[in-house]
Each structure stands twice: as structure tokens, then as C-alpha cells.
C-alpha positions as CSV (number, residue, x, y, z in Angstrom):
1,M,-32.8,20.8,13.5
2,E,-30.1,22.7,15.7
3,F,-27.3,20.9,18.1
4,R,-27.7,23.1,20.5
5,H,-31.9,23.6,20.5
6,L,-31.8,19.6,21.5
7,Q,-29.6,20.2,23.7
8,T,-31.6,22.8,25.6
9,F,-34.6,20.6,25.3
10,Q,-32.4,18.0,27.7
11,A,-31.4,20.3,29.8
12,I,-34.6,21.6,30.7
13,V,-36.0,17.8,30.6
14,Q,-33.1,17.4,33.7
15,E,-33.5,20.4,35.8
16,G,-37.1,20.2,35.5
17,S,-37.5,23.7,34.7
18,F,-36.5,27.0,32.2
19,L,-34.4,28.7,34.9
20,R,-32.3,26.0,36.2
21,A,-31.5,24.2,32.7
22,A,-30.3,28.7,32.0
23,Q,-28.6,27.9,35.0
24,K,-26.5,24.7,34.3
25,L,-26.0,25.5,30.4
26,Q,-24.9,29.0,31.1
27,Y,-27.3,31.0,29.3
28,A,-29.7,33.8,29.9
29,Q,-33.0,32.5,30.7
30,S,-34.6,34.8,27.7
31,T,-31.7,32.4,25.8
32,I,-33.4,29.5,26.6
33,T,-36.8,30.1,25.8
34,L,-35.7,31.5,23.1
35,H,-34.3,27.6,22.3
36,I,-37.7,26.2,22.8
37,Q,-39.4,28.4,20.7
38,Q,-37.8,28.0,17.4
39,L,-37.4,23.8,18.3
40,E,-41.0,24.0,18.3
41,A,-41.4,26.1,15.0
42,E,-39.2,23.8,13.3
43,L,-40.7,21.1,14.4
44,G,-44.7,22.9,14.4
45,V,-45.8,21.4,17.4
46,K,-45.7,22.5,21.2
47,L,-43.0,20.7,23.8
48,F,-44.0,22.0,27.5
49,S,-47.2,23.2,28.5
50,R,-47.6,24.9,31.9
51,R,-49.4,24.1,35.4
52,G,-48.6,26.7,37.1
53,K,-44.9,27.0,38.4
54,R,-44.8,23.9,36.9
55,T,-43.4,22.7,32.9
56,E,-44.6,19.4,32.0
57,L,-43.8,17.7,28.5
58,T,-46.6,17.8,26.5
59,V,-47.3,14.2,24.2
60,A,-44.6,15.5,21.5
61,G,-42.5,16.7,23.8
62,R,-42.1,13.1,25.6
63,T,-42.0,11.3,21.7
64,L,-39.3,13.8,21.0
65,Q,-37.5,13.1,24.6
66,G,-37.4,9.4,23.7
67,C,-35.3,9.7,21.1
68,V,-32.7,13.6,21.8
69,E,-31.0,11.3,24.4
70,Q,-30.2,8.5,21.1
71,L,-29.1,11.5,18.7
72,L,-26.9,13.5,21.3
73,H,-25.2,10.8,22.1
74,R,-24.3,10.2,18.5
75,A,-23.6,13.5,17.8
76,A,-20.7,13.3,20.7
77,N,-19.3,10.0,19.5
78,L,-19.1,11.6,16.0
79,Q,-17.5,14.7,17.6
80,Q,-15.2,12.1,19.4
81,T,-14.4,10.3,15.9
82,I,-13.9,13.7,13.5
83,A,-11.6,14.5,16.8
84,D,-9.2,12.1,16.8
85,L,-9.4,11.5,13.2
86,V,-7.5,15.6,13.1
87,A,-5.7,14.0,15.7
88,G,-4.3,11.0,13.5
89,E,-5.6,8.9,16.2
90,A,-8.3,7.6,14.5
91,G,-9.7,7.0,10.4
92,H,-9.8,4.5,7.9
93,L,-6.8,3.6,5.7
94,R,-7.4,1.5,2.7
95,I,-4.5,0.2,0.5
96,G,-3.5,-2.4,-2.0
97,S,0.0,-4.2,-2.5
98,I,0.8,-7.2,-4.7
99,E,1.8,-10.5,-4.3
100,P,3.9,-11.9,-2.1
101,V,4.7,-8.2,-0.5
102,A,1.4,-8.4,1.1
103,S,1.7,-11.9,2.5
104,V,6.0,-11.9,3.2
105,D,6.5,-8.6,3.8
106,L,3.7,-5.9,4.5
107,P,2.5,-8.0,7.6
108,A,5.4,-6.5,10.3
109,I,5.2,-3.6,9.0
110,L,1.9,-3.2,9.4
111,V,1.3,-4.7,12.8
112,Q,3.9,-2.1,14.2
113,F,1.5,0.8,12.4
114,C,-1.4,-0.4,14.5
115,Q,0.4,-1.1,17.5
116,K,0.6,2.9,16.9
117,Y,-2.4,3.9,15.6
118,P,-4.7,1.3,17.2
119,K,-8.3,3.2,16.6
120,V,-7.5,3.7,12.8
121,R,-9.3,1.4,10.8
122,L,-7.1,-0.3,8.6
123,T,-8.4,-2.1,4.9
124,L,-5.3,-4.5,2.7
125,E,-6.7,-5.2,-0.7
126,V,-4.2,-7.5,-2.6
127,G,-4.5,-7.7,-5.9
128,V,-2.4,-6.9,-9.4
129,T,-1.2,-3.5,-10.4
130,Q,-3.3,-3.4,-13.5
131,A,-5.6,-3.9,-11.2
132,I,-5.1,-1.8,-7.7
133,A,-3.3,0.7,-9.5
134,P,-6.7,2.6,-10.8
135,R,-8.5,2.3,-7.5
136,V,-5.6,4.5,-6.6
137,A,-6.5,6.9,-9.3
138,T,-10.4,7.0,-8.4
139,G,-9.5,6.9,-4.4
140,E,-10.9,3.7,-3.6
141,L,-7.6,2.8,-2.0
142,D,-5.8,5.5,-0.3
143,L,-1.9,4.0,-1.6
144,A,-0.7,1.0,-3.1
145,I,2.5,-1.1,-2.7
146,C,2.9,-2.2,-6.7
147,S,5.4,-1.7,-9.8
148,P,5.4,1.7,-12.0
149,P,1.3,2.1,-13.0
150,H,0.3,3.2,-16.8
151,A,1.2,6.9,-17.1
152,N,-1.7,8.1,-17.7
153,L,-3.7,6.9,-14.4
154,N,-1.2,10.6,-13.9
155,L,0.1,8.9,-10.3
156,T,3.4,8.9,-9.1
157,F,5.5,6.1,-8.3
158,E,8.1,5.9,-5.4
159,L,11.0,3.2,-6.1
160,L,11.0,1.4,-3.1
161,F,13.0,-1.9,-4.2
162,Q,14.2,-4.3,-6.6
163,D,12.6,-7.5,-6.3
164,P,13.7,-10.5,-7.9
165,I,12.5,-13.6,-9.5
166,S,13.5,-17.1,-9.4
167,L,13.3,-20.6,-10.7
168,L,11.0,-23.3,-7.8
169,I,12.5,-26.6,-9.2
170,P,11.2,-30.0,-8.3
171,K,14.4,-31.6,-6.0
172,T,14.2,-34.9,-8.5
173,H,14.5,-32.5,-11.8
174,Q,17.7,-33.1,-13.8
175,L,17.9,-29.2,-13.9
176,A,18.2,-28.9,-9.6
177,T,21.8,-30.4,-9.4
178,L,23.0,-27.2,-11.1
179,D,23.9,-24.0,-8.4
180,E,22.5,-21.7,-10.9
181,I,20.5,-22.4,-14.2
182,P,21.1,-20.7,-17.7
183,A,18.5,-19.8,-19.8
184,S,18.9,-21.6,-22.3
185,L,18.3,-25.7,-20.8
186,L,14.4,-23.5,-20.0
187,A,13.8,-23.7,-23.7
188,S,12.5,-27.7,-23.8
189,E,11.1,-27.1,-20.2
190,R,7.2,-26.8,-19.0
191,L,7.2,-23.6,-17.0
192,I,4.2,-22.6,-14.9
193,L,4.3,-19.3,-15.1
194,T,1.6,-16.5,-12.6
195,E,-1.5,-15.4,-13.8
196,E,-1.0,-13.0,-17.5
197,H,-1.6,-9.6,-16.0
198,C,1.2,-10.5,-13.0
199,P,3.8,-7.8,-13.5
200,Y,5.9,-10.5,-12.5
201,R,5.2,-12.7,-15.3
202,N,5.5,-9.7,-17.1
203,V,9.2,-9.7,-16.6
204,I,9.7,-12.8,-17.6
205,E,8.7,-13.0,-20.7
206,K,10.2,-10.5,-21.6
207,A,13.8,-11.2,-20.7
208,L,12.5,-15.0,-21.6
209,I,11.6,-14.0,-25.5
210,L,14.6,-11.8,-26.1
211,Q,16.7,-15.0,-25.5
212,G,14.4,-16.9,-28.2
213,I,12.2,-18.6,-25.2
214,N,8.7,-18.4,-25.4
215,P,8.3,-19.3,-21.4
216,F,4.2,-20.3,-22.4
217,S,3.5,-23.7,-21.8
218,G,0.1,-23.3,-21.5
219,I,-0.2,-23.3,-17.1
220,E,-0.9,-20.3,-15.6
221,V,-1.7,-20.1,-11.9
222,M,-2.9,-17.2,-9.9
223,S,-2.6,-18.3,-6.7
224,L,1.5,-18.0,-5.7
225,E,1.1,-20.5,-2.8
226,A,-1.2,-22.9,-5.7
227,L,1.8,-22.7,-7.9
228,K,4.4,-23.6,-5.8
229,Q,2.4,-26.9,-4.7
230,M,2.4,-27.6,-8.6
231,V,6.1,-27.7,-8.5
232,G,6.2,-29.8,-5.7
233,C,4.0,-32.1,-7.4
234,G,6.4,-32.6,-10.2
235,L,4.5,-31.0,-13.0
236,G,6.8,-28.1,-14.1
237,I,9.5,-25.5,-13.2
238,G,7.7,-22.1,-11.7
239,V,9.1,-19.1,-12.5
240,M,7.9,-16.6,-9.6
241,P,9.5,-13.8,-7.7
242,T,12.0,-15.0,-4.8
243,G,10.7,-13.5,-1.5
244,A,7.5,-16.0,-2.7
245,I,10.7,-19.0,-2.2
246,T,12.8,-18.6,0.4
247,S,11.6,-21.0,2.5
248,P,10.8,-23.6,-1.0
249,P,8.6,-26.4,0.1
250,K,9.1,-30.0,0.8
251,N,10.8,-31.7,-2.5
252,T,11.4,-28.7,-4.1
253,I,14.0,-25.8,-4.5
254,A,15.1,-22.6,-5.5
255,R,17.5,-21.2,-8.5
256,N,18.6,-18.4,-10.3
257,I,18.5,-17.9,-13.8
258,S,23.0,-17.6,-14.9
259,D,23.0,-15.0,-17.5
260,L,19.0,-12.7,-16.5
261,D,19.0,-10.9,-14.4
262,M,15.2,-10.6,-14.1
263,K,13.6,-8.2,-11.7
264,L,10.7,-5.8,-10.5
265,P,10.2,-2.3,-9.7
266,V,8.4,-2.0,-6.5
267,G,7.0,1.2,-5.0
268,I,5.0,2.9,-3.4
269,V,1.4,4.6,-5.5
270,V,-0.3,7.3,-4.5
271,Q,-2.2,10.1,-6.2
272,P,0.1,13.8,-6.4
273,G,-0.6,15.3,-3.2
274,A,-1.8,12.9,-1.8
275,S,-3.3,13.7,1.9
276,F,-5.1,12.6,5.1
277,P,-6.1,14.2,8.2
278,G,-4.1,14.3,11.0
279,A,-0.8,13.1,9.0
280,V,-2.4,9.0,9.6
281,L,-1.6,8.5,5.5
282,D,2.2,10.2,6.0
283,S,3.0,8.2,8.3
284,L,1.9,5.3,7.3
285,I,4.1,5.9,3.8
286,S,7.3,6.6,6.4
287,D,6.8,3.3,7.9
288,L,6.6,2.0,4.6
289,K,9.3,2.9,3.0
290,M,11.6,2.2,6.2
291,G,10.4,-1.0,5.9
292,L,10.9,-2.0,2.5
293,K,13.7,-0.3,1.9
294,K,15.6,-2.1,4.0
295,L,14.8,-5.1,2.1
296,T,17.4,-7.2,0.9
297,K,15.5,-8.1,-2.3
């Protein structure tokens, strides 16, 4: 069923005759007649009947009339949506991010982006690199802000910053009196770690194990906020991204490890040659690079 045939049908109904419809659409009257003949042949019914000089709708014509306005309206909306998409003013971008980048660093950047592109629908999925990078590879996400993905995913990674890792200590803990904590003093402490697949935890474990320290003490937490509250209650020492504790919660204090430089490389992950109609994706990537590279990590 062709869009122009429905437009011709609607014009005849609105104008009351084939002749006036032809004048409105700037078609030859023979073209109007041909459109209706082709539409009737496709539907297998007569849409108009003639009574003298009058053109009237048949029962089938009245049935089509009840649907055609809605169909044409939806088609017009679709055309406008596609036009907005091509012009870079609409569409749906799906991005992934690890914490704490998602909650600490991205909001201000995304606010500015959404102000520039108010018609663009944006979805932010928060997770560990191991979860979100494969979704970029399958096309379920357009990009991710995370640590370097596995090489077998065949994704491109552009480093934006090195995210440092610090300790969060209860203020009443004996180590809280030190400005910096030597790694050796952590050997006998209860350390609260992030979840098993967290990229920050991978950095922590490798660094401490090389110092002969097993960081696992039986406590791992999937939520950074919950981890901070556990430290505040005196359960142990939290090892977590510095960005998540720029303002330590009540009864806690942040400290660096003096003899370890623990940092997680964080960057933008996309499919090679990734594109999006209207260059909206390129604009978002540009905003992310500018915003995240300005951060002091």
C-alpha cells in the first residue's frame, strides 16, 4: 500500500471530488484516477461510487477513511523523526559506564549534552567493564566509559585518565593518625573490597599480592555507597576509587598508600568505525573526552 495512494484518497474525501483533489495535489486528474484504481485493486474493494456528478464513499471507503488519517499522521511523524535523526537532533544513544565515573563525573557532562540535543533519548547503563564492554561489541551499547576491554572483543579503547585508588579508614582506627599508609601495615587489617569482577579490585589485588599481601578478608561489596557506610560503622578499611571518596562520609577519613601507585586506566570503548546518523555519537564522544580529560585524577 503506497503512501501517495493514501494521500490521494484522503484528498478526495476532503475535497469532495477527483477534480478538486487533483488541483490540491497538483496532479493530472488521470493520475488521481490511477491512484485510486491501484489502491482498490490492492485492497480488492471499491472505495468510491458515483451518483450522477457526486462521488460518495462506499462502506469499504468509509472504513478506510476511519484509519487513513491516523496512518498518515503517524507516517508524517516518522518522516519528521528520521529528518531530526539525520540532522543530529533526535535518536537513541545507549552508553555504559563503570562506577564511580557514572555517578561522580558523568552527570554534569550529560546535562550539557542533553541541553544541546533535547530530542535525543539517552540511556545510561552502569556496570563493571566485564559486563558493559561485551554489550558494546554486540551493538547493545553505543559506547562505554570503562577500563581496557578484553582484546578478543575487537573494540577500540582511547585512554582518558588514570583513576587512582585510595583507602577509606574509620576515624577511630589507629592508622587514621598517619598521613599516608605503607602497604605493609595492611597485611593484618580487614580490607573491604569491591565485587570480584570490579576492575578497581583487579588493580588492588595485583598490587598488594606483589607486596606479599593477600587483600581478601572475606568481605566484598557490590555497592560503593554500602562499602563506605560499612567503613563508617568500623567494619574495616575500604579500598576503593579515590573519586568515590572525595568527600568522605561521617566518621571516616581518606588516605593514600605511600609506597604503591594504584591507578586504573579509564577510557572510551567503541566498535571500530562506530557511527550514528547526524554525528550525535561523535558529539557525545567529543563532550566526554573534553569533560573527562579535564578531571584531575
